[in-house]
Legacy VTK file of the C-alpha trace (Angstrom):
# vtk DataFile Version 3.0
C-alpha trace
ASCII
DATASET POLYDATA
POINTS 143 float
61.942 35.320 55.537
60.474 38.827 55.368
58.359 40.501 58.031
55.156 39.993 56.056
55.720 36.238 55.865
56.393 36.008 59.590
53.259 38.029 60.322
51.100 35.846 58.073
52.499 32.700 59.674
51.732 34.074 63.146
48.182 35.040 62.140
47.532 31.625 60.616
48.791 29.992 63.807
46.528 32.172 65.941
43.537 31.381 63.761
44.277 27.695 64.026
44.379 27.911 67.819
41.121 29.872 67.842
39.447 27.183 65.748
40.402 24.570 68.313
39.143 26.756 71.173
35.897 27.401 69.305
35.423 23.665 68.783
35.977 23.084 72.508
33.413 25.754 73.393
30.914 24.325 70.908
31.279 20.925 72.557
30.644 22.509 75.966
27.592 24.338 74.609
26.393 21.029 73.214
26.275 19.583 76.724
29.700 17.946 76.968
31.155 19.522 80.137
34.593 17.964 79.569
35.193 17.447 75.849
37.973 15.104 74.817
40.211 15.195 71.748
37.805 13.006 69.784
34.876 15.398 70.348
36.966 18.394 69.292
38.202 16.619 66.163
34.630 15.675 65.208
33.510 19.295 65.441
36.513 20.499 63.459
36.004 17.868 60.768
32.337 18.924 60.451
33.685 22.368 59.497
36.240 20.855 57.083
39.131 21.770 59.386
41.885 19.314 60.171
42.517 19.086 63.899
46.104 19.381 65.124
46.753 16.797 67.850
49.445 18.906 69.519
47.196 21.955 69.764
44.236 19.920 70.965
46.309 18.191 73.650
47.808 21.490 74.793
44.322 23.023 74.992
42.969 20.079 76.963
45.954 20.142 79.346
45.473 23.844 80.040
41.740 23.438 80.645
41.941 20.207 82.663
39.975 20.488 85.907
38.840 24.051 85.212
35.305 25.375 84.834
34.936 27.062 81.443
32.425 29.593 82.770
34.920 30.769 85.398
37.639 31.055 82.751
35.368 33.162 80.539
34.374 35.379 83.488
38.033 35.941 84.378
38.803 36.803 80.761
35.942 39.292 80.622
37.239 40.963 83.780
40.661 41.323 82.157
39.169 42.712 78.953
37.150 45.321 80.827
40.372 47.200 81.571
41.520 47.221 77.935
40.844 50.478 76.080
38.475 49.871 73.203
39.026 52.848 70.951
37.232 56.134 70.760
40.385 58.160 71.273
38.602 60.886 73.183
40.254 60.341 76.528
38.460 60.190 79.818
35.508 62.350 80.726
35.569 63.966 84.172
32.874 62.772 86.519
30.767 65.499 88.073
31.639 65.826 91.739
33.045 68.247 94.254
35.986 69.399 92.141
34.377 69.099 88.746
34.028 72.104 86.499
30.454 73.185 85.807
28.964 71.982 82.569
26.940 74.174 80.245
23.705 72.819 81.682
24.669 73.647 85.278
26.099 77.106 84.658
24.397 80.095 86.280
21.613 81.832 84.388
19.813 78.580 83.512
21.140 78.130 79.976
19.756 74.602 80.003
16.229 76.015 79.815
17.268 78.315 76.972
18.766 75.363 75.136
15.535 73.401 75.553
13.538 76.320 74.168
15.871 76.584 71.181
15.497 72.849 70.522
11.703 73.127 70.643
11.798 76.049 68.211
14.007 74.060 65.843
11.627 71.097 66.016
8.686 73.371 65.212
10.579 74.831 62.249
11.375 71.357 60.940
7.717 70.316 61.246
6.613 73.515 59.518
9.096 72.905 56.681
7.766 69.352 56.281
4.199 70.600 56.018
5.185 73.265 53.511
7.063 70.783 51.345
4.003 68.520 51.263
1.809 71.444 50.219
4.181 72.419 47.408
3.650 69.094 45.663
-0.016 69.777 45.110
-1.146 66.232 45.822
-0.901 63.610 48.495
0.287 60.120 47.750
-2.314 58.437 49.932
-5.174 60.909 49.601
-8.314 60.396 47.553
-8.765 63.237 45.095
LINES 1 144
143 0 1 2 3 4 5 6 7 8 9 10 11 12 13 14 15 16 17 18 19 20 21 22 23 24 25 26 27 28 29 30 31 32 33 34 35 36 37 38 39 40 41 42 43 44 45 46 47 48 49 50 51 52 53 54 55 56 57 58 59 60 61 62 63 64 65 66 67 68 69 70 71 72 73 74 75 76 77 78 79 80 81 82 83 84 85 86 87 88 89 90 91 92 93 94 95 96 97 98 99 100 101 102 103 104 105 106 107 108 109 110 111 112 113 114 115 116 117 118 119 120 121 122 123 124 125 126 127 128 129 130 131 132 133 134 135 136 137 138 139 140 141 142
């Protein structure tokens, strides 16, 4: 068996487990605080998915006597520490030892930057007005 086949088998198995978990959560959302195997199978069959008794029983055994909201909260806490992309690394927090940023450097460059932004906005507005005048007519004007 090649690596690709093993990977596909593993992915299919994971998807199958996720379908059973999703069915359990749908039953809970539907008002059934402690769904049984029958309720999970009904939800799966409504989605044209065949329920696997072994997976359902394992899921129910692992969740027996536990509050689903607490399980979800614990999972969210674990996921909060997982990096989620971006690749930029961490950004230093401004504090006692932090290097000055461009906006806090001496000479008030932040004010200069604001002035430059305002000038750019004025230029953009002026260009818009000029482009409208070049057309010679307005789309919504009565002439």
